[in-house]
C-alpha positions in Angstrom: 12.4 10.9 -8.2 12.9 8.1 -5.7 9.9 9.4 -3.8 7.8 9.2 -6.9 8.9 5.6 -7.5 8.1 4.5 -3.9 4.7 6.1 -4.2 3.5 4.1 -7.3 1.9 1.2 -5.5 1.8 2.1 -1.8 -0.7 4.0 0.2 1.4 7.1 0.5 1.9 6.6 4.3 4.7 4.2 5.2 5.0 4.5 9.0 2.9 5.1 12.0 4.7 8.4 12.9 3.3 9.8 9.6 -0.1 8.2 10.2 -0.3 9.9 13.6 -0.2 13.3 11.8 -3.0 12.2 9.5 -5.4 11.1 12.1 -7.3 14.0 13.7 -6.7 15.1 17.3 -10.2 16.4 17.9 -12.3 13.6 16.4 -15.7 12.7 17.6 -17.9 10.3 15.6 -21.2 11.9 14.6 -22.9 8.5 15.0 -23.0 6.0 17.9 -21.6 2.5 17.4 -25.1 1.1 16.9 -26.2 3.9 14.6 -23.1 3.4 12.5 -24.0 -0.2 11.9 -27.6 0.8 11.0 -26.3 3.5 8.6 -23.9 1.1 6.9 -26.9 -1.2 6.2 -28.9 1.7 4.8 -26.1 2.9 2.6 -25.2 -0.6 1.4 -28.8 -1.3 0.3 -29.1 2.1 -1.4 -25.9 1.7 -3.4 -26.6 -1.9 -4.5 -30.1 -1.0 -5.6 -28.8 2.1 -7.4 -26.0 0.3 -9.2 -28.5 -2.3 -10.5 -30.9 0.4 -11.7 -28.3 2.8 -13.3 -26.1 0.2 -14.9 -28.6 -2.6 -15.5 -26.8 -5.2 -13.2 -27.9 -8.2 -11.3 -26.2 -9.6 -8.1 -24.2 -12.8 -8.5 -22.0 -14.9 -6.2 -18.3 -14.6 -6.5 -15.4 -16.8 -5.3 -13.2 -16.2 -2.2 -10.6 -18.7 -3.6 -9.5 -19.5 -7.1 -7.3 -22.1 -8.8 -3.7 -20.9 -9.1 -3.5 -21.9 -12.7 -6.7 -20.1 -13.9 -5.1 -16.7 -14.2 -8.2 -14.9 -12.9 -6.7 -13.7 -9.6 -5.9 -10.0 -9.5 -2.3 -8.9 -9.0 -3.3 -5.3 -8.5 -0.1 -3.8 -10.1 2.7 -5.1 -12.2 5.8 -4.9 -10.0 5.2 -8.1 -8.0 4.9 -6.2 -4.7 1.4 -7.6 -3.9 1.2 -11.3 -4.0 -1.9 -13.4 -3.1 -2.1 -16.0 -0.4 -1.4 -19.5 -1.8 -2.4 -22.8 -0.2 -2.5 -26.4 -1.1 -5.7 -28.5 -0.9 -4.6 -32.1 -0.6 -8.1 -33.4 -1.3 -8.1 -37.3 -1.4 -4.6 -37.9 0.0 -3.1 -35.8 -2.7 -4.4 -38.0 -5.5 -6.5 -35.1 -6.9 -5.1 -32.0 -5.2 -5.8 -28.4 -6.0 -3.4 -25.4 -5.6 -5.5 -22.4 -4.7 -5.2 -18.7 -3.9 -7.3 -16.3 -1.9 -8.6 -13.6 -4.3 -7.2 -10.1 -4.1 -10.1 -8.8 -6.2 -12.6 -10.3 -8.6 -11.6 -8.0 -11.5 -10.8 -10.7 -14.0 -13.2 -13.3 -12.7 -16.1 -11.0 -13.4 -15.3 -10.8 -17.1 -15.3 -14.6 -17.4 -18.6 -14.6 -15.3 -20.3 -12.5 -17.9 -20.0 -15.4 -20.3 -20.9 -17.9 -17.6 -24.2 -16.1 -16.9 -24.9 -15.5 -20.6 -25.0 -11.7 -20.3 -25.9 -9.8 -23.4 -24.8 -6.3 -24.5 -26.0 -3.7 -22.0 -26.4 -6.3 -19.2 -24.0 -6.8 -16.3 -23.4 -8.1 -12.8 -22.2 -7.0 -9.4 -20.9 -9.0 -6.5 -20.5 -8.4 -2.8 -16.7 -9.2 -3.1 -14.5 -10.2 -0.1 -10.7 -10.5 -0.5 -7.4 -10.5 1.4 -4.5 -8.3 0.5 -1.7 -9.3 2.8 0.9 -6.8 1.5 -0.8 -3.6 2.3 0.6 -1.2 4.9 -2.2 -1.1 7.5 -3.2 2.6 8.0 -6.5 4.5 8.2 -7.9 3.5 4.9 -6.0 0.3 4.0 -6.6 -3.1 5.6 -5.7 -6.7 4.8 -9.4 -7.4 4.5 -11.1 -5.9 1.4 -14.8 -5.5 0.8 -15.9 -4.2 -2.6 -18.8 -3.9 -4.9 -17.2 -5.5 -8.0 -19.2 -5.0 -11.1 -18.9 -5.8 -14.8 -21.0 -5.0 -17.9 -21.0 -6.2 -21.5 -20.3 -3.5 -24.1 -19.9 -3.3 -27.9 -16.6 -2.4 -29.6 -18.1 1.0 -30.5 -18.6 1.7 -26.8 -14.9 1.5 -26.1 -14.5 5.3 -25.9 -14.2 8.2 -23.5 -17.8 9.3 -23.8 -19.2 5.9 -22.8 -16.6 5.7 -20.0 -17.5 9.1 -18.7 -21.2 8.5 -18.8 -20.8 5.4 -16.8 -18.7 7.2 -14.2 -21.4 9.9 -13.8 -24.0 7.2 -13.2 -21.9 5.6 -10.4 -21.2 9.0 -8.8 -25.0 9.7 -8.9 -25.5 6.6 -6.8 -22.8 7.4 -4.3 -23.9 11.0 -3.9 -27.5 9.8 -3.5 -26.4 7.4 -0.8 -24.9 10.2 1.1 -28.1 12.3 0.9 -30.1 9.2 2.0 -27.9 8.6 5.0 -28.2 12.3 6.0 -32.0 12.0 5.8 -32.1 8.9 8.0 -29.5 10.2 10.5 -29.8 14.0 10.8 -26.7 14.1 13.0 -24.6 13.6 9.8 -25.7 17.1 8.7 -22.9 18.7 10.6 -21.6 22.2 9.8 -18.1 21.1 10.6 -17.9 19.2 7.3 -18.6 20.5 3.7 -21.5 19.1 1.7 -20.9 16.2 -0.6 -20.1 17.5 -4.1 -22.9 16.8 -6.5 -20.6 16.7 -9.6 -17.3 15.1 -10.4 -14.4 17.0 -12.1 -12.7 14.9 -14.8 -8.9 15.2 -15.3 -6.3 13.2 -17.0 -3.3 11.9 -15.0 -1.1 13.7 -17.6 -2.9 17.0 -16.8 -2.4 16.5 -13.0 1.3 15.9 -13.5 1.5 19.1 -15.5 -0.1 20.9 -12.5 2.3 19.4 -9.9 5.4 18.0 -11.8 7.6 17.7 -8.7 5.1 15.9 -6.4 4.7 12.1 -5.9 1.3 10.7 -7.0 -0.5 10.8 -3.6 0.5 14.4 -2.9 -0.6 15.4 -6.5 -4.0 13.9 -5.8 -4.3 15.6 -2.4 -3.4 19.0 -3.9 -5.9 18.6 -6.8 -8.7 17.6 -4.3 -8.1 20.8 -2.3 -9.5 22.6 -5.4 -11.9 20.0 -6.8 -13.3 17.9 -3.9 -14.4 15.0 -6.1 -12.5 13.9 -9.2 -12.1 11.2 -11.7 -8.6 10.7 -13.0 -8.3 9.2 -16.5 -5.4 7.1 -17.7 -3.9 5.4 -14.7 -1.2 3.0 -15.8 0.3 4.8 -18.8 3.8 6.1 -18.4 3.7 9.9 -18.1 6.2 12.6 -19.1 8.3 12.1 -15.9 8.9 8.5 -16.8 6.5 7.0 -14.3 2.8 6.0 -14.5 0.4 7.9 -12.2 0.1 4.6 -10.4 1.0 1.0 -11.1 -2.0 -0.8 -12.8 -2.1 -4.4 -13.9 -1.7 -5.0 -17.6 -4.4 -7.6 -18.1 -7.7 -6.0 -17.2 -8.0 -2.1 -17.6 -7.0 -0.6 -21.0 -4.5 2.1 -20.2 -2.7 2.2 -23.5 -5.4 3.2 -26.0 -4.9 6.7 -27.3 -7.6 9.3 -26.4 -7.9 13.1 -26.7 -8.3 15.7 -24.0 -11.1 18.4 -24.0 -8.6 20.8 -25.4 -7.5 18.5 -28.2 -4.2 17.1 -26.8 -3.3 13.4 -27.2 -3.8 11.4 -24.0 -3.9 7.7 -23.1 -6.2 5.3 -21.2 -9.8 4.3 -21.0 -9.7 3.8 -17.2 -9.2 5.7 -14.0 -10.2 6.3 -10.3 -12.8 8.3 -8.4 -11.1 10.2 -5.5 -12.7 12.6 -3.0 -11.4 15.1 -0.4 -11.6 13.7 3.1 -12.2 16.6 5.4 -11.3 14.6 8.5 -7.9 13.4 7.5 -7.4 16.3 5.1 -6.0 14.3 2.3 -7.0 12.1 -0.7 -9.5 9.3 -0.3 -10.0 6.8 -3.1 -13.4 5.2 -3.6 -13.3 3.3 -6.8 -11.2 2.1 -9.7 -12.7 1.2 -13.0 -12.3 1.1 -16.8 -12.9 -0.3 -20.2 -11.3 -3.7 -20.3 -8.5 -4.8 -22.7 -9.1 -6.3 -26.1 -6.8 -9.0 -27.4 -4.8 -6.3 -29.2 -4.3 -4.0 -26.2 -3.8 -7.0 -23.8 -0.8 -8.1 -25.9 0.6 -4.6 -26.1 0.3 -4.0 -22.3 1.8 -7.4 -21.5 4.6 -6.7 -23.8 5.2 -3.3 -22.2 5.3 -5.0 -18.7 7.4 -8.0 -19.7 4.5 -10.4 -18.9 3.8 -12.1 -22.2 4.0 -15.5 -20.4 0.6 -14.7 -19.0 -0.8 -15.5 -22.4 -0.5 -19.2 -21.5 -3.1 -18.8 -18.8 -6.8 -19.8 -19.5 -8.2 -16.3 -18.7 -5.8 -14.6 -21.1 -6.3 -17.3 -23.8 -10.0 -16.6 -23.6 -9.5 -13.0 -24.4 -7.1 -13.7 -27.2 -9.6 -16.3 -28.7 -12.6 -13.9 -28.4 -14.3 -16.4 -26.0 -15.4 -13.8 -23.4 -17.2 -10.5 -24.2 -15.8 -7.0 -24.3 -16.7 -5.2 -21.1 -16.4 -2.3 -18.7 -16.1 -2.8 -15.0 -14.7 -1.7 -11.7 -14.5 -2.1 -7.9 -16.1 0.3 -5.4 -14.6 0.0 -1.9 -17.4 -0.6 0.5 -15.9 0.4 3.8 -14.0 3.2 2.1 -17.4 4.6 0.9 -19.0 4.1 4.3 -16.1 5.9 5.8 -16.5 8.9 3.5 -20.3 9.1 3.6 -20.6 8.6 7.4 -17.7 11.0 8.2 -15.4 8.5 9.8 -11.7 8.9 10.5 -10.7 5.2 10.2 -11.7 2.2 8.1 -11.9 0.1 11.2 -15.0 2.0 12.3 -16.8 0.4 9.3 -15.3 -3.1 8.9 -14.0 -5.8 11.2 -10.5 -7.0 10.5 -7.0 -7.3 12.2 -4.9 -4.3 13.1 -1.4 -4.1 14.7 -1.4 -3.1 18.4 0.4 0.1 17.6 -2.4 1.2 15.4 -5.1 0.2 17.9 -3.3 2.2 20.6 -3.0 5.2 18.3 -6.7 5.1 17.5 -7.6 4.8 21.2 -5.5 7.8 22.0 -7.4 9.8 19.4 -10.9 8.5 20.5 -11.4 6.6 17.3 -13.4 3.4 17.9 -12.0 0.5 15.9 -14.1 -2.7 15.5 -12.6 -6.0 16.6 
């Protein structure tokens, strides 16, 4: 069980010896360096236009830094293992200072922004979010620099259900799949027989069902085994404690609703109105996460989840007070990894082929040995 616990918040790869086994030995990029940049632009434009069309969103600006005391920064999990970068702004000789943090994601900020931009039911926003997550292990699909399409949409209380969640997920996958087809049309070299076609449909499974399939495996290995059979899946209910005593993955208690009771297709009780889209990566031959999303907490489920995670002190923060006082709308939202998506659609072995950030020398050397070009 110790392996299961260690796997809850990490990437599933904890050292560069294991990473060397994941990275391919016979890799050759299908696109040149210049073509890769052109393809990224084409995919980015397609996805942004598609999300706006399918989900009725508009683009807005989002913060890179937030006030420490606002409570809108994203803590990503609930075990305290991923902490944001704090810094002090002295301002006018410390007469009116501000203590700030670099955002780790815009998850909670977006819900407040719905009110700020006076969004009505059925309307929403997306943002070209940039963040820093300093506590990641830097491997082939995790970096300290994070780029996401963060989106949020106003819903009614009646839409807080599995049908609405599933319908929204299908619309997002339609856009991602379409972006892959669009890239293949623009760059015919991507139509390579060495890789399988992108799956047109998602398979929907509960985290509880996947545990039943592979009860002895840690989370990342369970996902990899499922994806061998179903190359694109959405996993419901991430955050709820499963039958083995662990959640499928740690999930923060103050944005996604992972406690609400639901029912599986075969009539069994399940939990959670949230989840992740994962795909099979034919290059690394393992799981590849693209997006995390969900119906957001109400004041009732927020309090339950904070109580379960021993974080009731969060209720003193402005963001949490706004939820408890019904000052911000009920919503659904998520974050789609941009470079992760480019990596998948453009058949790349490493995140560094799609985004510019910092990497340790050991990783750069490893990529050079395997003919993987990493941007610097």
